[in-house]
C-alpha angles and dihedrals in degrees: 000000000000118000091223119137112252119208116215111200123194120217131192131211087265089067123197098357092059097053124106119245089251093056093044090052092051092051093045091052095046119112093192124033119190121190149122113291092251090053093048089050090059092064123092118252124251137319089040094048111024103169122119108259119223121184117228111254123242120253087035109197101058093052100035100087093051092043094052092045093050093045092049091050090054094049127078119223136352115309093025090110117065126182116200122220140174115266111309106013091205095058107081086318142121091271091079091049092051092046090056092044101043105017124252092265088067095056134084106189121198106186127201122203105285125234086246091059091046092049092051089049093051092048098040091236118149106233093218088068099044131090114224125200132174116223092175103129089346134103119274087227089080085084094068100085090046093057101100126144113270095010126124122221133193114198121194109216141180101191130095089221097047094112093052092045092051092044090054091049091051092050092050094048095049098259096106091129091063116117112235124201126192114211109187133184092357115201094014134100091260094053113148131178117190136167119232101185095158134041091249090058093050096051100091126083121258137186115301088229095073141128117211114212120202128191102200113229119168119225116242114274095017120121117218122235106232124210092234113100118265106069115180113273088239090066088074130067106226146154095222094286095111132126098235122240100260094042091046092053091049092047093050091047088057093043089054102208113227121190112260096016126124126237127197110211100197116198087009100186102180094358094242098141095047091045094051090046089057095044090063092074136357091237094056116110134199141180118207113205113199130158099204118083095210091053092047089055089048091050090053091051092048092048092052094044092051097046105259104100089154092075108123115227116202125194120226145057127280136280094025094045091056094066113111097010119135109271110268130229090206137012131204118195107194096167140006100051089139092058110103114256099009100109093036093051091049093049092048091051093057121093126212110307092022119142130217126191122181129182129201132183102176123076089240093054092044090052090054092052092046089053091051090049092052091049102039108019123220123127126314115195132178111210125198124182124191127186129198113253139165121276105186106300092339136062133251140168118270110202121214119218109286116248128209115214124195117193129177141168114226094238088059091064113101 
């Protein structure tokens, strides 16, 4: 691919009149201009803008490398190729895609005020205290982890029914009292800001170029679902194969979720550990490995209901199903520690700084973990949980089955 500098120019709904002199100059000088049809239509005709106009392909990513290479080959000199984007190209825009594809040293980015900035300005919301999520081409369920009492959320959308869809999600999650504002075509002549406080007000279609603003207010009697590990067991659909709340919190503490890192949840059951790993931060990733089809379907439903629809669910049994997966930063083995090769394969897959946590309930599984602890070190912990329960007319403690947890950092392995 050519080493030519590519200019990425942000446009607003106000089109050409709203551009800075620097951005106008870059577009006027361009020999090749690549952009969505609606962006290209905002530019003046020749002789003001003379560059050859090429619509972005759909789907974009498979064709983008060849398109950029061909456009660069047909242009002469740095800055002769301009890619158009909405608002700030580096905020959920094509700028990030191009930076990954070409390298940041190949880009010259000329941002325009983003729709997020304009929405915050219209609402009087300080952006440093607002959660932003893009629902453009992504599931609405991504909102779930952001729904916390007292928080404010700005959701980028590309659907005429986005307000109604979000209103329905809020009602189902127990945030039906939350005010919802639709901010459409911001910065352009058709700009419209309307409040959809109730479901009836959010039922009508609106512009596809809209941001939906939510002020999160919890309905009376509803408990929030925090992003810290240890969600109530009732938050998950399960058939009994569930890492219980206290054990899950302890396992995740040992796994030490880090934004952007990848977890393998081996023998995932209901997917609770991988789901809670991903809820810690939007950049967190997880792969749930589960042999049973009914449980895989249940994992997918739990992931969507709890706001991490991007959780990958893989069919198969470890260790065979682990072959070819992206290398993990952490591994949780919730079942199958007695299966030959499972723990060893997981340990071998971890790089320096990787973490492994394995739980066992049976004596056989606990013996396996004790043997690994003797050979490799780490931390071996026996966990017992007791809950108060009735004993006739009085109360006693009902113990759950004790669990042995082995945890280790890769650098601890001899």
